[in-house]
C-alpha positions in Angstrom: -8.2 -25.0 -51.9 -11.2 -22.7 -52.1 -14.9 -23.3 -51.6 -17.9 -21.3 -52.6 -20.6 -21.1 -49.8 -24.2 -20.7 -50.7 -26.9 -20.0 -48.1 -24.5 -19.4 -45.2 -26.3 -20.3 -41.9 -28.7 -22.8 -43.5 -30.2 -25.5 -41.3 -28.2 -28.3 -42.9 -24.6 -28.4 -44.1 -23.7 -30.1 -47.4 -20.3 -30.4 -49.1 -20.2 -30.7 -52.9 -16.7 -31.9 -54.1 -17.1 -30.5 -57.7 -19.3 -28.0 -59.3 -22.2 -29.9 -60.9 -24.0 -29.1 -64.2 -27.2 -27.2 -64.2 -28.8 -25.7 -61.1 -31.6 -28.2 -60.2 -29.3 -29.9 -57.6 -28.5 -26.6 -55.9 -32.1 -25.5 -56.1 -33.2 -28.7 -54.3 -30.6 -28.3 -51.5 -31.6 -24.6 -51.0 -35.3 -25.5 -50.9 -34.6 -27.5 -47.7 -32.4 -24.8 -46.2 -28.9 -26.3 -46.8 -25.7 -24.4 -46.4 -23.8 -25.7 -49.5 -20.0 -25.7 -49.7 -18.9 -26.2 -53.3 -15.3 -26.9 -54.3 -13.8 -24.5 -56.9 -11.0 -26.9 -57.8 -10.7 -28.9 -61.0 -8.4 -31.6 -59.5 -9.5 -34.8 -57.8 -9.7 -34.1 -54.1 -7.6 -36.1 -51.7 -9.2 -37.8 -48.7 -7.5 -35.2 -46.5 -9.1 -32.4 -48.4 -12.5 -33.9 -48.3 -12.2 -34.7 -44.5 -11.1 -31.1 -43.9 -14.2 -29.9 -45.8 -16.5 -32.2 -43.9 -15.1 -30.8 -40.6 -17.0 -31.6 -37.4 -20.5 -30.8 -38.7 -21.7 -32.1 -42.0 -25.1 -33.5 -42.9 -24.2 -34.8 -46.4 -21.7 -34.9 -49.2 -22.2 -35.0 -53.0 -19.0 -36.7 -54.1 -17.5 -37.9 -57.3 -16.8 -41.5 -58.5 -13.1 -40.4 -59.0 -12.7 -39.9 -55.2 -11.8 -42.6 -52.8 -15.2 -43.1 -51.1 -14.3 -45.9 -48.7 -14.2 -46.5 -45.0 -12.1 -43.4 -44.2 -14.4 -40.9 -45.8 -17.6 -42.5 -44.7 -16.3 -42.7 -41.1 -15.4 -39.0 -41.2 -18.9 -38.1 -42.5 -20.6 -40.2 -39.9 -18.5 -38.7 -37.1 -19.6 -35.2 -38.4 -23.3 -36.2 -38.1 -23.9 -37.2 -41.7 -26.0 -40.2 -42.6 -24.3 -42.8 -44.7 -26.6 -44.5 -47.2 
């Protein structure tokens, strides 16, 4: 699994599970000083892959509807400091 990191050392850390179209989303994250980790894969990420990407410090995740966003992933994000909304 490989990840592209943009703005290494930014104030906030955000994981993006798939490359998104356009650049407005990335521009918005960079404008508030986010370090953005973007998955380079084309397959649907497993919970284990997403949890590994979240790690022990993550402020937010932009995920996909095809991923299993339930209690396991939301708990991992919350434990890493992210806000679940």
